[in-house]
Backbone as CSV, one residue per row, in Angstrom:
resi,resn,N_x,N_y,N_z,CA_x,CA_y,CA_z,C_x,C_y,C_z
1,UNK,29.324,6.948,5.421,29.163,6.855,6.890,27.757,7.310,7.299
2,UNK,27.367,8.484,6.861,26.067,9.036,7.261,24.910,8.162,6.757
3,UNK,25.020,7.678,5.521,23.939,6.869,4.942,23.759,5.592,5.750
4,UNK,24.873,4.943,6.113,24.796,3.698,6.882,24.106,3.936,8.222
5,UNK,24.435,5.038,8.893,23.826,5.356,10.190,22.323,5.580,10.011
6,UNK,21.945,6.329,8.980,20.527,6.608,8.744,19.752,5.331,8.450
7,UNK,20.322,4.446,7.650,19.644,3.190,7.311,19.437,2.357,8.568
8,UNK,20.478,2.278,9.409,20.369,1.495,10.645,19.301,2.092,11.559
9,UNK,19.238,3.413,11.655,18.231,4.068,12.494,16.827,3.776,11.963
10,UNK,16.663,3.834,10.656,15.354,3.557,10.063,14.930,2.121,10.346
11,UNK,15.855,1.172,10.190,15.531,-0.236,10.440,15.106,-0.437,11.890
12,UNK,15.833,0.198,12.832,15.511,0.039,14.252,14.148,0.654,14.570
13,UNK,13.818,1.791,13.953,12.566,2.491,14.262,11.364,1.810,13.609
14,UNK,11.573,1.125,12.481,10.443,0.507,11.779,10.170,-0.908,12.269
15,UNK,11.102,-1.502,12.986,10.935,-2.895,13.419,9.638,-3.104,14.207
16,UNK,9.325,-2.287,15.228,8.079,-2.506,15.982,6.825,-2.218,15.155
17,UNK,6.957,-1.467,14.075,5.794,-1.107,13.259,5.513,-2.137,12.166
18,UNK,6.399,-3.129,12.000,6.222,-4.090,10.903,4.864,-4.795,10.929
19,UNK,4.390,-5.323,12.085,3.072,-5.984,12.094,1.949,-5.043,11.669
20,UNK,2.027,-3.779,12.104,1.003,-2.794,11.734,1.053,-2.557,10.224
21,UNK,2.281,-2.478,9.671,2.442,-2.285,8.232,1.838,-3.434,7.452
22,UNK,2.093,-4.665,7.914,1.528,-5.835,7.241,0.002,-5.810,7.328
23,UNK,-0.536,-5.395,8.484,-1.987,-5.329,8.671,-2.593,-4.308,7.709
24,UNK,-1.915,-3.132,7.580,-2.412,-2.098,6.664,-2.404,-2.599,5.227
25,UNK,-1.324,-3.322,4.848,-1.242,-3.864,3.489,-2.374,-4.869,3.274
26,UNK,-2.590,-5.744,4.273,-3.644,-6.762,4.165,-5.019,-6.109,4.038
27,UNK,-5.262,-5.050,4.836,-6.545,-4.356,4.788,-6.668,-3.537,3.507
28,UNK,-5.541,-3.023,2.994,-5.549,-2.164,1.812,-5.748,-2.927,0.513
29,UNK,-5.300,-4.199,0.479,-5.390,-4.967,-0.773,-6.819,-5.058,-1.300
30,UNK,-7.824,-5.450,-0.482,-9.196,-5.505,-1.002,-9.715,-4.144,-1.429
31,UNK,-9.323,-3.089,-0.713,-9.767,-1.732,-1.061,-9.186,-1.343,-2.420
32,UNK,-7.888,-1.631,-2.614,-7.237,-1.343,-3.899,-7.888,-2.175,-5.002
33,UNK,-8.161,-3.448,-4.697,-8.809,-4.323,-5.675,-10.177,-3.790,-6.073
34,UNK,-10.953,-3.342,-5.087,-12.271,-2.772,-5.381,-12.134,-1.512,-6.230
35,UNK,-11.138,-0.683,-5.910,-10.904,0.544,-6.677,-10.584,0.246,-8.132
36,UNK,-9.715,-0.749,-8.354,-9.353,-1.133,-9.722,-10.582,-1.692,-10.439
37,UNK,-11.343,-2.562,-9.749,-12.548,-3.159,-10.342,-13.558,-2.062,-10.693
38,UNK,-13.735,-1.097,-9.775,-14.661,0.013,-10.001,-14.242,0.820,-11.221
39,UNK,-12.919,1.083,-11.334,-12.402,1.850,-12.475,-12.658,1.103,-13.778
40,UNK,-12.442,-0.209,-13.782,-12.663,-1.022,-14.990,-14.144,-0.999,-15.363
41,UNK,-15.019,-1.168,-14.371,-16.465,-1.162,-14.629,-16.885,0.191,-15.199
42,UNK,-16.382,1.284,-14.627,-16.729,2.621,-15.116,-16.224,2.817,-16.543
43,UNK,-15.010,2.346,-16.825,-14.444,2.471,-18.173,-15.299,1.704,-19.177
44,UNK,-15.798,0.522,-18.769,-16.602,-0.307,-19.677,-17.994,0.286,-19.899
45,UNK,-18.569,0.932,-18.874,-19.936,1.441,-18.988,-19.982,2.816,-19.652
46,UNK,-18.871,3.562,-19.679,-18.881,4.907,-20.259,-19.269,4.905,-21.737
47,UNK,-18.655,4.066,-22.592,-19.032,4.090,-24.018,-20.491,3.692,-24.242
48,UNK,-21.043,2.840,-23.395,-22.431,2.396,-23.548,-23.404,3.553,-23.339
49,UNK,-23.073,4.480,-22.444,-23.943,5.628,-22.202,-23.939,6.521,-23.447
């Protein structure tokens, strides 16, 4: 009973925030991609030094 009520409350409270969440994910993807690329580049250049 309690779990069902909590899930329903969470769904109702997050509904208006969904577009903002999608925007954050869209903006975050290139940043995450750059971070991964930077980490790979650093890993590749470390042995050369």
